[in-house]
N, C-alpha and C positions, 0 to 999 in steps of 0.2 A: 881719653879717660871716659868712663861712663858718666853720664850726666844724671842729676837728680830728677826723678819723674815728677810730673805736675802734682800728682796726688801727694807725693812726699813733701813737696813744698807747702801744700795746704796743711799737712800735719805739723810742719815746723811753725807755721803761723798760729795754729790752734794752741800749741803748747806755750807760745809766747803770750797768748791771751790769758791762759790759765796762769799765766804770767801778767838874756839878750843874745840872740844868735849872731855869729860872726859872718853869716852869709846874707848880704843885703837882699837877695831874691826871696828870702823866707820871711814869714811874719815875725814881728818883734816879740820879745819875750814878755808875757804878762807876769804879774806878781805870783810868787809861789808861796803856798801856805802849808804849814805842818798841821794836819787835822786828825791824826790818830797814831796808833802803835803803842807797844808796851813802854817804850822810852818816854813818849809824851804823857802816857797815863801816870807814870811814876813822878814826873815833874809836876803834873797838874795836882796830884795829891799833896805835893809840897807847896802848892800855891805859886808855882813858877810857870808863867806862859812861855811859849817857845816861838820866837821869830825865825825867819830863814837864816839870819845872821847867827842867831843863837844855835841853830842846828849845826851850822858849819863849825862853830866852836866845839860842839860835842864830838866832832869827827877828826879833829886835828891830830890826835895822838894814836889813831887806829892803824894797825898793820894792814888790814884788809877791809874794804867797804864794798858792799854789794848793792847795786842800784838797778832795780828791775824795770822792765818795759813791757808794753804790748807793742809788738814789732812795728805795726803800721799806725801807731798813734804819735803824731808829731809832738804833742804836748809832753809825752813821757821823755822823749829825746831832748826836748828843751830843758826839762828838769835835770837830766843827766849832764847836759852841757853847762848849765848854771852852777851846779855843784862842782864840776871839774874846774871851771873858771875861778870859783871862789876859793877852792883849796889851793889852786896855783897862786892866786893873789896872796894867800897867807904863807907863801914860800914852802908849802909842803912839797917834798920831792915825790913825784907821781909816776906811776905806770898804769896803763889802761888795758885790762883784759877784755877780749871781744869774743862773745859767743859766735858771732857771725863770720868769723874767719877760722878756718880749720888749721890745726896745728902743723900739718906738713908744709905749710906755706910761710912759716915764721921768717925765713930768711928774706922774703920779699917785703915783709913789714919792716924789718931792720933796714933794708936798703932804702925804703921810702923815707923813713925818719932821718936817715943819714944823708939824704939828698942825692943818692946815687941813681934813683929812678923817680919819675914823676907820678902823679896821681893815676893817670890813665894806665900807665904800665903796671902800677901796683894792682889795680883792679883786674887787669888782664892776667897777671901772673898768679894772683890768688883765686882766679876764676869766680870772682864774687857773683856775677850775674847768673851763672848757671848753677852755683852751689848754694846760694841763699835766695836771691830773687826779690827781696823786699826793696822797694824804691830807694835807691842809694842816697837820695836827697835827704832822707831821714837822718842818716848818719854822717853826712858830709861835713857839717860844721864841727863835729867832734874830731873827725880825721884831720881837718884843717887846723884845729887848735893843737893837736898833737904834733903835727908837722912844724907849725910855726914856733912852738915852744920846746921842741926836742923831747917830747914826752914819749917814752917807749910804748909800743903797742905789742900786745901778746895775743897770738891766736890760740884760742882755747879748745875748739871743738874737735870732735872725732871726724875722720874722713867720711864723705858721703858713701863711698864704696863699701866701707866696713859696716855702716849703719844699714845699708840696703841688704847686705848679706845676712845680717842678724834678723832683719824684718822678714826675710824670705824663709830662713831655715832655723833661726834661733842660735844661741851661742854654741850649742853642742854640735851644730852642723859645720862650723867654720873650719876651713883648711888652714894649714900652718901659716900661710901668707897673711891671713886675717888675724889669726891668734896672736901673732907677733905685734899687732897694732892695738891690742886690747889694753885697757888700764891694768895695773898690777893687782888690784884688789876690787872686790864688789861687796856692797853691804845690802843684803836682801831682807833685813829683819824689821824694817819700819812698816808696820801694818797700816798705820794711818795714811802714809804716803801711797802705799799700794792701793788702798781704797779710793783715794782721790783720783789716781790714774785710771782706775776702773771706770769711774764716772766720765772721765775724758774719753776713754776708749768707746764707751757706749754712744757718745755723740757722733761717732764717725762710722756710720753703718756701711760705708763703701770700702772699708779696710778688709782685705781678704785674709790677712794674717791673724792668728789667734792672739788673745791678750798676752799670753806668756812672751811672745816675740815682741809685742809692743812695749811691754814692761822692761824687757831686757834692753831694748833700744834706748828707752828713757834713762835707765841706769847707766848705760854705756856713755851717753852724753854727760850725765852728772859726774860719773867717776873720772872720765877723761878730763873734763874741765877742772874738777877738784885736784886731780893729779898735776895738771899744768900750774894751777895756782900754788899748790904746795911747793913744787920745784922752784918757782920764782921766789916765794917767801923764804925758803931755806937758803937761796943763793944771794939774797939781798935784804938784809935786815934794816936798812936805812930808808927804803922806799915804801910808800903806801901804795898798794895795788888796789885800784878801783875796778871791780868786775861789773861789766855791763851784760846783762843776760835777761832772757824772758822771765817774767814774774813767776811762772810755773816752776822754774828751777830754783826759786829762792823762798817761796812762801813757807812760813813756819820753820824755816831753816832746813827743810827736808831734802832739798835737791843737792845743790853744791855746798852750801855753808856747813852742814853737819859733817859732810865728808872731808872738808878741809879741816874742821876742828878735830875730827878723829885722828887725822894725820899730824896735826901741828899743835893742838890745844889752843888755837887762836879762834875765838868765836866771831870776831868781826862785828860789824853793824850792817843790818839789812834795811834798806829803804825801798819802798814800793809805791807805785801810783795808787791813789785812792780809787777803789772800785766799790760801788754802793753795796753790792751783795757779798763782798768779801772784805769786811772792815773790822773784824774783831781784833782787839789789841795784840793778841799773841801772834798774829800773822807776820808781823815785822816789828822792828824797833821804831820805825817812823813811817807814817803814811803821808804822802805829799799830794797836793792837787794844785792845778792851775787852770786857767780858762782854756776851753777847747780851741785848738787851732788846726788849720788844714794846710797841707802843701798846696802851692799854686798848681793849677791843672797842668798836666803834661801834654805836650803836642804828640799826636798819634798819627801813624800812617793808616790805621784801620785794617791791619792784616793779621792773619795767623800764619806762623812760619814753622817749617820743619828745620831744625838746626842740628840734629844728630842723625846721621853724620853730616858734616859740612858738605856743601855750602848752604846758605840760607835760601830756601825755596818756599815760595808762597803756596800755602795749601788752602787758604780761604780768604775771602775779602768781604768786608761789610759794605753793603750798598750805600750806607751813610758816610763811609770813610773817604779820606782824601785820596788814597791810592786807587780805589775803584773808579772814582770820578775822573782821575787823571788818565785812566786807560790801562792800569795794571791788570794782569790776568793770573789765574791759578797756574802754577808751574813756572812762573817767572823767577829768576834768580837775581837777587839784589847784589850789585857789585861795587857801587859807589854812592855816597851821599855828599854833595858838594865836592870838596877836595879830598875827602877821606875815603880810602879804599875800605870796603866792607868784606872781611874774610870770614867773620864768625859773629856769634851773638854779642860778644863783648864790643866789637867794633860798632855794631848797630846801636847798642845801648848808649855808648859813648857819643856817637854822632848825634843822637837825639836828646842827650841829657839836659842841656841848657836851652832847649828850643820850646817855647810855649805854643799853644794853639795859635794858628794864624801865621806862623813863621813860614816863609816861602823857601823851599829847598829845590835843588836839582838832584834827581835820583836817576842813576844809571842802572839798567838791568839787562840781563841776557834772557832771551825768550827761547823756550824749548823748540828745537827744530831749526834754529837760525844760526847754529854754530856759536862762535864767540863774538858775534856782532852785537855791539851795544846799542840799546835804545835809551834815549834820554827823556825824562818826564819832568815837568815843573809842576809843583803842587804846593798847597798850603796845608799845613798839618791840622788835623781835626782836633776838636775838644773831646774829652772823655764823655761818654754817654752810656746809657744802659746797654746799648747794642755793641759797645766797643770794649766792654770789660774783658780783661784777659788778653787783649790784643796789643800790638805795638803800633 
């Protein structure tokens, strides 16, 4: 299958910005405060302060709850996790909708929650690393909670191939194969939302597609996710669906929420991370904040790879990186790390997932011109640095 281009992954991250952990390797959960939003404003006028526990009480009877994120902000995901844990503690029957899994892969999420496949196989089958790309450790505690408690996961997003086709030629250019994957309806009449997206588009001068294609892509994401949410709500009236998505898909209700409400008449509640320059009350029902936290540094090889088509071939090395110091060269093909065979990008990401800087590994490679003869290197993974950004 075609993979998501690096520029497109940057676009996903940008839209996310416009948008107690169960994992002992992550920082502990600092206190969460409710600091804004139209719901808090209404309570404040009545002289009622709102604690985190009080916020949870406001959510117990909702059919759908939207919790926004900036994709690469760990604090936002810890807020999401804390809310999910609190709702589960109150015996709310939950399901979790995920922007970061595409809807054609729903069966693999079902198999994971049912225990038929493990975490690594779920990530492999959903093609998480090539289709989304945000450090999986941001989401892992949420996934682990769902698995441990049997909470269904719902893949919401449109396939990358469809989105790429729209970005290249617009909706009118699509062949029947892609037309069949489109949401059943589009809502183009929200001028305020369109103006906000024009500002986002202007921030990305490297995009070669016109704004009309960019806008159609955004609406395809919104309408696809709204359609998935609607189908779930219509099929299960006893379960609260918690939608986790980039803040840009939720602000002012303009992305996913108003499209769900148009289909179902259910407004839901919108909770967003507090962002200093986007904090007017009407942006969400509640704005939440907590102390900034960071993921522990990831151990890196210090290489850039070509992974489409397979196999994984080194195209560049950083002189400060572990691989260069151990003797790796451009054109080398990585085939094994420790006991794990490396066939594709997912294998490599999984092999490095829980290894911090300084971890010693054995890496087997095949060098161009030497047939299939393996070379073995022992190296200690590098720490991230300014010269290693975007590398593995």
